KOLKOLNU-738388 format. One record per residue (C-alpha): x negated, y negated, z. Coordinates in steps of 0.02 Angstrom, whole numbers, padded with zeros to 5 digits, always signed. Last residue first. Layout:
// KOLKOLNU-738388
XYZ;...
// end
This chain:
// KOLKOLNU-738388
-00724-00085+00154;-00871-00167+00241;-00793-00324+00317;-00830-00506+00283;-00703-00636+00339;-00723-00797+00242;-00539-00837+00213;-00464-00793+00383;-00433-00971+00438;-00399-01018+00620;-00239-01112+00660;-00218-01260+00778;-00035-01281+00827;+00109-01353+00729;+00220-01413+00869;+00310-01322+01010;+00196-01174+00977;+00226-01012+00881;+00255-01104+00717;+00068-01118+00677;+00036-00936+00724;+00179-00881+00611;+00104-00979+00467;-00066-00898+00497;+00008-00723+00505;+00100-00752+00341;-00063-00810+00263;-00145-00645+00309;-00001-00545+00233;-00004-00652+00075;-00191-00625+00054;-00169-00436+00073;-00032-00437-00057;-00148-00528-00176;-00286-00400-00149;-00162-00255-00179;-00096-00324-00345;-00196-00244-00486;-00264-00089-00402;-00450-00050-00392;-00467-00217-00303;-00407-00140-00140;-00562-00028-00143;-00668-00176-00094;-00849-00122-00066;-00961-00249+00021;-00803-00337+00072;-00753-00519+00073;-00574-00547+00132;-00446-00577-00007;-00454-00746-00093;-00354-00900-00050;-00319-01062-00143;-00238-01194-00033;-00092-01309-00005;-00008-01384+00147;+00134-01502+00188;+00220-01570+00343;+00375-01666+00400;+00472-01711+00242;+00648-01770+00284;+00777-01662+00196;+00913-01718+00316;+00983-01550+00370;+00837-01432+00339;+00713-01554+00416;+00567-01517+00302;+00412-01409+00298;+00313-01398+00137;+00201-01268+00059;+00090-01259-00095;+00007-01099-00152;-00141-01024-00243;-00165-00836-00224;-00326-00755-00282;-00406-00612-00377;-00597-00616-00382;-00692-00588-00542;-00849-00681-00485;-00830-00607-00311;-00826-00426-00367;-00978-00456-00476;-01070-00528-00326;-01023-00384-00210;-01069-00252-00340;-01232-00341-00373;-01287-00333-00190;-01412-00193-00227;-01434-00156-00414;-01359+00014-00458;-01197-00048-00537;-01066+00091-00518;-00952-00002-00398;-00946-00150-00517;-00872-00037-00651;-00721+00002-00542;-00693-00185-00519;-00697-00216-00705;-00573-00074-00739;-00457-00129-00597;-00445-00312-00649;-00360-00394-00499;-00219-00519-00508;-00243-00705-00531;-00111-00821-00466;-00081-01009-00466;+00049-01131-00400;+00148-01006-00296;+00282-01102-00204;+00323-01106-00019;+00469-01188+00071;+00487-01188+00260;+00647-01270+00324;+00661-01329+00504;+00820-01309+00603;+00897-01433+00726;+01054-01453+00622;+01072-01324+00482;+00982-01214+00357;+01017-01028+00349;+00965-00861+00421;+00861-00935+00562;+00696-00861+00619;+00635-00916+00790;+00454-00972+00769;+00471-01151+00834;+00392-01117+01003;+00397-00932+01044;+00546-00841+00969;+00475-00666+00982;+00311-00707+00891;+00334-00542+00798;+00489-00618+00719;+00379-00749+00636;+00264-00615+00564;+00412-00517+00495;+00487-00673+00416;+00321-00719+00337;+00291-00542+00275;+00463-00532+00193;+00435-00696+00099;+00263-00638+00041;+00335-00472-00021;+00472-00561-00118;+00343-00678-00196;+00232-00529-00241;+00375-00444-00332;+00413-00606-00425;+00230-00627-00473;+00223-00446-00535;+00374-00475-00648;+00312-00643-00710;+00143-00567-00753;+00221-00421-00847;+00328-00545-00945;+00175-00648-00990;+00093-00492-01061;-00028-00350-01024;-00023-00359-00834;-00038-00178-00776;-00163-00121-00908;-00257-00282-00876;-00245-00469-00911;-00243-00569-00750;-00324-00728-00817;-00207-00721-00968;-00054-00720-00854;-00088-00899-00800;-00040-00968-00971;+00142-01007-00929;+00081-01104-00777;+00159-01056-00611;+00284-01180-00539;+00433-01062-00562;+00363-00934-00440;+00455-00990-00282;+00451-00903-00114;+00626-00879-00044;+00668-01008+00091;+00614-00978+00270;+00734-01057+00396;+00646-01112+00554;+00692-01126+00737;+00748-01235+00882;+00701-01409+00824;+00731-01560+00936;+00566-01534+01026;+00469-01566+00865;+00497-01753+00883;+00378-01802+00742;+00258-01940+00792;+00146-01930+00640;+00196-01830+00485;+00082-01682+00462;-00029-01663+00308;-00133-01521+00240;-00239-01494+00084;-00387-01376+00073;-00306-01274+00211;-00365-01219+00383;-00246-01326+00489;-00307-01410+00649;-00422-01533+00561;-00282-01599+00451;-00332-01632+00271;-00274-01773+00158;-00335-01776-00022;-00162-01732-00087;-00090-01894-00018;+00094-01849-00015;+00229-01944-00111;+00293-01791-00203;+00230-01623-00141;+00342-01514-00251;+00354-01643-00391;+00167-01676-00390;+00132-01492-00419;-00044-01450-00358;-00138-01357-00495;-00273-01487-00533;-00294-01522-00348;-00329-01338-00314;-00461-01326-00450;-00551-01479-00380;-00540-01413-00201;-00589-01233-00235;-00745-01261-00338;-00861-01212-00196;-00786-01041-00159;-00888-00941-00286;-01048-01030-00237;-01096-00902-00104;-01065-00750-00215;-01157-00829-00361;-01304-00859-00245;-01300-00675-00197;-01310-00629-00380;-01458-00743-00409;-01550-00679-00256;-01523-00498-00309;-01585-00533-00484;-01740-00621-00419;-01777-00475-00303;-01760-00353-00449;-01880-00456-00554;-02003-00471-00410;-01998-00283-00383;-02030-00252-00567;
// end
């Protein structure tokens, strides 16, 4: 009996570890070629914590004084994405579009707030519109899965140690995005990034008992990363928050 329970625990923990391994192939399949046209999607900058990242060499960042943040786009989401998020909250494609639009607005607000918290350091000064000497940050959701509150509530009741964590991981809500930075006046492409992000790992994640809280948390963390990157005179080294493990 003890061996059986140990084997179950090991298997569930393995599922937890492997849950992030398919990220790159799934990300590449969802990356919109039109949004990141002409970019090598396999490229990855060491200083940026994203599955795809690219920075144009020899950019004269000194000529830029701030950044205009465009509204976050949802039009690149697949029409079938809503099925992965099916719940009492997201029961149709229209429900999914509504929640995606709300999340996009929240993400946009969080980015602007995080940039303002940098108090104009580096390139972080927020501009209200495009113009000479201003960068343009564009972000698009390319994939979304909202939480499944009933499933997550059930995982809290499973008596096998570590199984709640593993079940939570296997049905983990995420945000998949693509981002590009351009010269807002000329349209010249200067940098791109794309990734699939999950909320921080928790032994018990009460955020998942609501449909959209985990996704909002991801957006808030990403906003902090973007602000950190813009806070220098060029895109600085940014630390990822993806594998953070906290108890609640």
